[in-house]
C-alpha positions as CSV (number, residue, x, y, z in Angstrom):
1,X,97.0,32.7,25.3
2,X,97.8,35.4,27.8
3,X,95.5,38.6,27.3
4,X,97.3,41.6,25.9
5,X,98.3,44.2,28.4
6,X,96.2,47.4,28.5
7,X,99.4,49.4,28.0
8,X,100.7,47.3,25.1
9,X,102.6,49.5,22.7
10,X,103.1,52.3,25.1
11,X,106.8,53.0,25.7
12,X,107.8,51.4,29.0
13,X,108.9,54.7,30.6
14,X,105.3,56.0,30.6
15,X,103.5,52.9,31.9
16,X,103.9,53.5,35.7
17,X,102.9,57.1,35.3
18,X,99.8,56.1,33.3
19,X,98.9,53.5,35.9
20,X,98.8,56.2,38.6
21,X,96.9,58.7,36.3
22,X,94.2,56.0,35.7
23,X,93.4,55.8,39.4
24,X,91.3,59.0,39.0
25,X,89.1,60.4,36.2
26,X,90.1,64.0,37.0
27,X,93.3,65.7,38.2
28,X,94.6,69.1,38.6
29,X,97.4,69.9,36.1
30,X,99.7,70.6,39.1
31,X,99.1,67.1,40.5
32,X,99.9,65.4,37.3
33,X,102.9,67.6,36.6
34,X,104.2,66.6,40.1
35,X,103.4,62.9,39.5
36,X,105.2,63.0,36.2
37,X,108.2,64.5,38.0
38,X,108.3,61.6,40.5
39,X,108.5,59.3,37.5
40,X,111.4,61.3,36.0
41,X,109.2,62.5,33.2
42,X,108.2,65.9,31.9
43,X,104.4,66.4,31.8
44,X,104.3,67.7,28.2
45,X,106.3,64.7,27.0
46,X,104.2,62.2,28.9
47,X,100.9,63.9,27.8
48,X,102.0,63.8,24.1
49,X,103.3,60.3,24.2
50,X,100.3,58.8,26.0
51,X,97.8,60.6,23.7
52,X,99.7,59.5,20.6
53,X,99.7,55.9,21.8
54,X,96.0,56.0,22.9
55,X,94.8,57.6,19.6
56,X,96.5,54.7,17.7
57,X,95.2,52.0,20.1
58,X,91.7,53.3,21.1
59,X,91.0,56.1,18.5
60,X,90.8,58.8,21.1
61,X,93.2,60.7,23.5
62,X,93.5,59.2,27.0
63,X,94.3,62.6,28.6
64,X,92.4,65.8,28.0
65,X,93.7,69.0,29.4
66,X,91.3,71.9,29.9
67,X,93.1,74.7,31.5
68,X,94.3,73.6,35.0
69,X,92.2,70.4,34.9
70,X,93.1,67.1,33.3
71,X,90.5,64.4,32.5
72,X,91.5,60.8,32.1
73,X,89.2,59.3,29.5
74,X,88.8,55.9,31.1
75,X,85.6,55.0,29.1
76,X,87.7,54.6,25.9
77,X,89.3,51.4,27.2
């Protein structure tokens, strides 16, 4: 059987954005807001959807925002 995709269960419209976000463990909020925009997404919507999905799949949020910094929690996968 084919292995399950890392992003299984995540709505399709957020997958390309998450693929980009996972290329680094730390981003500035401004960088991820701009990246979300290039994927025709609003940062707040992407942040909420990805974290809702990741809590259900991995038990923890994938994205952690601390002021103007965003951490991508790669160790949870």
